[in-house]
ZAKOLPA-714999 format. One record per residue (C-alpha): residue number from 1; x, y, z. Coordinates in pm, 1 decimal, padded with zeros to 6 digits. Example, Ala and Ser with C-alpha at 12.3 -4.5 7.8 and 13.67 -1.06 7.14 Angstrom:
ZAKOLPA-714999
@pos->1, xx->01230.0, yy->-00450.0, zz->00780.0
@pos->2, xx->01367.0, yy->-00106.0, zz->00714.0
***
This chain:
ZAKOLPA-714999
@pos->1, xx->-21678.8, yy->11393.2, zz->-19421.2
@pos->2, xx->-21554.1, yy->11562.9, zz->-19095.9
@pos->3, xx->-21489.6, yy->11204.3, zz->-18944.4
@pos->4, xx->-21291.5, yy->11120.2, zz->-19238.1
@pos->5, xx->-21047.5, yy->11424.5, zz->-19194.6
@pos->6, xx->-20987.1, yy->11300.9, zz->-18825.4
@pos->7, xx->-20855.1, yy->10959.1, zz->-18911.1
@pos->8, xx->-20471.8, yy->11069.2, zz->-19006.0
@pos->9, xx->-20456.7, yy->11241.9, zz->-18669.6
@pos->10, xx->-20612.8, yy->10960.6, zz->-18480.4
@pos->11, xx->-20344.7, yy->10716.5, zz->-18643.7
@pos->12, xx->-20076.2, yy->10930.3, zz->-18565.2
@pos->13, xx->-20198.6, yy->10950.8, zz->-18201.3
@pos->14, xx->-20231.7, yy->10574.3, zz->-18207.8
@pos->15, xx->-19893.5, yy->10520.0, zz->-18319.7
@pos->16, xx->-19715.9, yy->10755.5, zz->-18050.4
@pos->17, xx->-19921.0, yy->10593.3, zz->-17754.9
@pos->18, xx->-19807.8, yy->10226.0, zz->-17883.9
@pos->19, xx->-19441.9, yy->10313.2, zz->-17974.1
@pos->20, xx->-19202.3, yy->10236.7, zz->-17684.8
@pos->21, xx->-19064.4, yy->10553.5, zz->-17524.6
@pos->22, xx->-18663.9, yy->10606.9, zz->-17605.7
@pos->23, xx->-18615.5, yy->10751.4, zz->-17268.6
@pos->24, xx->-18828.6, yy->10715.1, zz->-16975.0
@pos->25, xx->-18980.5, yy->11062.9, zz->-16763.2
@pos->26, xx->-18755.1, yy->11153.2, zz->-16484.2
@pos->27, xx->-18896.9, yy->11375.0, zz->-16241.3
@pos->28, xx->-18741.4, yy->11719.5, zz->-16145.1
@pos->29, xx->-18444.1, yy->11656.6, zz->-15910.4
@pos->30, xx->-18331.8, yy->11305.6, zz->-16027.5
@pos->31, xx->-17980.3, yy->11263.8, zz->-16142.0
@pos->32, xx->-17915.6, yy->10987.7, zz->-16426.1
@pos->33, xx->-17601.8, yy->10914.9, zz->-16559.6
@pos->34, xx->-17504.9, yy->10630.3, zz->-16855.3
@pos->35, xx->-17331.5, yy->10325.7, zz->-16795.4
@pos->36, xx->-17122.2, yy->10125.5, zz->-17013.2
@pos->37, xx->-17148.9, yy->09866.4, zz->-16830.5
@pos->38, xx->-17470.5, yy->09610.9, zz->-16772.9
@pos->39, xx->-17701.3, yy->09635.2, zz->-16493.3
@pos->40, xx->-17548.2, yy->09392.7, zz->-16265.2
@pos->41, xx->-17180.5, yy->09483.5, zz->-16298.2
@pos->42, xx->-17285.9, yy->09895.5, zz->-16269.1
@pos->43, xx->-17448.2, yy->09825.7, zz->-15908.7
@pos->44, xx->-17147.9, yy->09572.9, zz->-15811.4
@pos->45, xx->-16904.4, yy->09849.0, zz->-15886.0
@pos->46, xx->-17114.2, yy->10117.7, zz->-15711.0
@pos->47, xx->-17174.5, yy->09906.4, zz->-15397.6
@pos->48, xx->-16804.2, yy->09827.3, zz->-15354.3
@pos->49, xx->-16765.2, yy->10197.7, zz->-15385.8
@pos->50, xx->-17052.9, yy->10296.7, zz->-15125.6
@pos->51, xx->-16914.7, yy->10059.8, zz->-14885.8
@pos->52, xx->-16561.4, yy->10164.8, zz->-14883.8
@pos->53, xx->-16701.2, yy->10516.9, zz->-14815.7
@pos->54, xx->-16881.1, yy->10452.0, zz->-14525.4
@pos->55, xx->-17220.2, yy->10356.5, zz->-14680.4
@pos->56, xx->-17414.1, yy->10074.3, zz->-14531.9
@pos->57, xx->-17614.5, yy->09893.0, zz->-14802.6
@pos->58, xx->-17935.6, yy->09815.9, zz->-14683.5
@pos->59, xx->-18088.1, yy->09602.2, zz->-14963.9
@pos->60, xx->-18054.3, yy->09524.8, zz->-15326.1
@pos->61, xx->-18361.1, yy->09466.4, zz->-15489.0
@pos->62, xx->-18389.5, yy->09275.3, zz->-15846.1
@pos->63, xx->-18693.7, yy->09493.1, zz->-15960.0
@pos->64, xx->-18684.6, yy->09291.6, zz->-16279.6
@pos->65, xx->-18775.7, yy->08981.9, zz->-16086.2
@pos->66, xx->-19056.6, yy->09124.6, zz->-15880.0
@pos->67, xx->-19199.4, yy->09260.6, zz->-16260.7
@pos->68, xx->-19209.1, yy->08879.2, zz->-16369.6
@pos->69, xx->-19362.0, yy->08779.2, zz->-16030.2
@pos->70, xx->-19655.8, yy->09024.9, zz->-16135.3
@pos->71, xx->-19678.9, yy->08883.5, zz->-16500.7
@pos->72, xx->-19501.5, yy->09157.4, zz->-16655.9
@pos->73, xx->-19160.1, yy->09125.9, zz->-16870.0
@pos->74, xx->-18904.9, yy->09422.8, zz->-16828.7
@pos->75, xx->-18578.2, yy->09481.6, zz->-16930.2
@pos->76, xx->-18299.7, yy->09456.5, zz->-16632.8
@pos->77, xx->-18373.2, yy->09690.0, zz->-16350.7
@pos->78, xx->-18225.8, yy->09667.5, zz->-15981.4
@pos->79, xx->-18176.6, yy->09896.3, zz->-15699.8
@pos->80, xx->-17997.4, yy->09967.7, zz->-15392.7
@pos->81, xx->-18136.3, yy->10117.9, zz->-15077.1
@pos->82, xx->-17822.4, yy->10299.3, zz->-14925.7
@pos->83, xx->-17779.5, yy->10488.0, zz->-14597.2
@pos->84, xx->-17509.4, yy->10713.7, zz->-14489.7
@pos->85, xx->-17588.4, yy->10760.5, zz->-14137.3
@pos->86, xx->-17485.4, yy->11115.0, zz->-14056.5
@pos->87, xx->-17680.4, yy->11222.2, zz->-14362.2
@pos->88, xx->-17970.0, yy->11051.8, zz->-14296.5
@pos->89, xx->-17989.9, yy->11153.9, zz->-13913.3
@pos->90, xx->-17958.5, yy->11523.8, zz->-14020.8
@pos->91, xx->-18189.5, yy->11533.0, zz->-14241.9
@pos->92, xx->-18442.8, yy->11312.9, zz->-14036.7
@pos->93, xx->-18362.5, yy->11551.5, zz->-13724.7
@pos->94, xx->-18445.7, yy->11872.3, zz->-13921.6
@pos->95, xx->-18750.4, yy->11721.2, zz->-14049.4
@pos->96, xx->-18906.6, yy->11403.0, zz->-13992.0
@pos->97, xx->-19080.3, yy->11376.7, zz->-14313.3
@pos->98, xx->-18746.8, yy->11305.6, zz->-14505.3
@pos->99, xx->-18761.7, yy->10939.8, zz->-14343.8
@pos->100, xx->-18998.9, yy->10886.4, zz->-14621.5
@pos->101, xx->-18691.8, yy->10924.1, zz->-14884.2
@pos->102, xx->-18372.7, yy->10853.7, zz->-14677.7
@pos->103, xx->-18231.2, yy->10590.5, zz->-14642.3
@pos->104, xx->-18164.3, yy->10684.9, zz->-15014.0
@pos->105, xx->-18261.2, yy->10453.4, zz->-15304.5
@pos->106, xx->-18037.0, yy->10424.6, zz->-15603.5
@pos->107, xx->-18190.9, yy->10249.7, zz->-15959.8
@pos->108, xx->-17995.6, yy->10077.8, zz->-16229.2
@pos->109, xx->-18208.5, yy->10016.8, zz->-16527.5
@pos->110, xx->-18184.6, yy->09929.1, zz->-16870.8
@pos->111, xx->-18387.9, yy->10153.0, zz->-17140.4
@pos->112, xx->-18570.8, yy->10047.7, zz->-17450.9
@pos->113, xx->-18252.1, yy->10120.1, zz->-17677.6
@pos->114, xx->-18014.5, yy->09891.1, zz->-17463.7
@pos->115, xx->-17847.5, yy->10154.1, zz->-17268.2
@pos->116, xx->-17780.2, yy->10118.5, zz->-16894.2
@pos->117, xx->-17854.7, yy->10424.1, zz->-16671.5
@pos->118, xx->-17786.5, yy->10510.2, zz->-16312.0
@pos->119, xx->-18037.3, yy->10718.2, zz->-16137.1
@pos->120, xx->-18095.4, yy->10861.5, zz->-15799.7
@pos->121, xx->-18256.6, yy->11150.2, zz->-15630.6
@pos->122, xx->-18035.4, yy->11463.7, zz->-15596.2
@pos->123, xx->-17965.2, yy->11531.5, zz->-15203.9
@pos->124, xx->-18008.7, yy->11909.7, zz->-15243.4
@pos->125, xx->-18347.3, yy->11866.8, zz->-15428.1
@pos->126, xx->-18434.7, yy->11657.7, zz->-15154.6
@pos->127, xx->-18343.8, yy->11870.6, zz->-14854.6
@pos->128, xx->-18534.3, yy->12173.6, zz->-15087.1
@pos->129, xx->-18855.7, yy->11937.0, zz->-15119.3
@pos->130, xx->-18883.5, yy->11895.3, zz->-14739.0
@pos->131, xx->-18769.8, yy->12274.5, zz->-14677.0
@pos->132, xx->-18442.8, yy->12163.2, zz->-14465.3
@pos->133, xx->-18206.7, yy->12449.2, zz->-14441.1
@pos->134, xx->-18051.8, yy->12410.0, zz->-14126.3
@pos->135, xx->-17826.9, yy->12115.8, zz->-14292.2
@pos->136, xx->-17623.9, yy->12295.1, zz->-14596.3
@pos->137, xx->-17294.3, yy->12116.7, zz->-14502.1
@pos->138, xx->-17388.9, yy->11736.4, zz->-14489.0
@pos->139, xx->-17662.1, yy->11780.8, zz->-14778.2
@pos->140, xx->-17332.5, yy->11942.4, zz->-15006.0
@pos->141, xx->-17128.6, yy->11662.3, zz->-14885.6
@pos->142, xx->-17384.4, yy->11413.7, zz->-14993.2
@pos->143, xx->-17430.2, yy->11537.0, zz->-15307.0
@pos->144, xx->-17051.6, yy->11564.7, zz->-15414.2
@pos->145, xx->-17004.2, yy->11213.8, zz->-15259.7
@pos->146, xx->-17270.1, yy->11072.8, zz->-15447.7
@pos->147, xx->-17185.8, yy->11235.7, zz->-15750.4
@pos->148, xx->-16812.7, yy->11143.7, zz->-15730.8
@pos->149, xx->-16907.1, yy->10777.6, zz->-15605.0
@pos->150, xx->-17166.9, yy->10726.7, zz->-15931.0
@pos->151, xx->-16951.1, yy->10883.1, zz->-16184.1
@pos->152, xx->-16662.4, yy->10637.4, zz->-16083.7
@pos->153, xx->-16895.4, yy->10343.3, zz->-16101.6
@pos->154, xx->-16983.6, yy->10430.5, zz->-16462.8
@pos->155, xx->-16641.8, yy->10502.8, zz->-16562.7
@pos->156, xx->-16509.3, yy->10280.7, zz->-16824.0
***
C-alpha cells in the first residue's frame, strides 16, 4: 500500500528529469546576455567589435559540430577564444594559474526555447577566484570593455 502512495511522487520526479530545461545552469561569475541575432551573426558582430578594440581572436570554435562528431545533436553553439594581451599578461604575472582561464572564452548558444545567449566569465570574478588583487585597473578596464562590447554586439 505504501508503494502505491509513492507512485505519484516518482512520476513527478521522472517528468522533471526528462523535461528539457528552459534555462541552462550558469555558475557564479558568468555574465549572460540575450541576442536578437542568430549564433553566427552574434559572434560575427562581436568578433568585429573585439578586433576593432585591440583584442586578438585566437580561435572560433563550432561546438555544435564537435557535438555532432560525438554523436549528439545540439542547438547552435559556437565560442570565441580571445586575448587582450595587456590584460592576460597582468593576470598571468600576478598569478600563473590564471593561465588556465586566459585567453578568455566567450560562448554564444541557442537555448531550448530558441533564444540566443552570449555568455562569458566576469573578469572581476576571475581575478577574485585567483585572489589577484594587485591589478585592479586592468581588471576593471577589461570588465567595462567586455561589458560594453557584448552590449553592442547584442544591440538590435
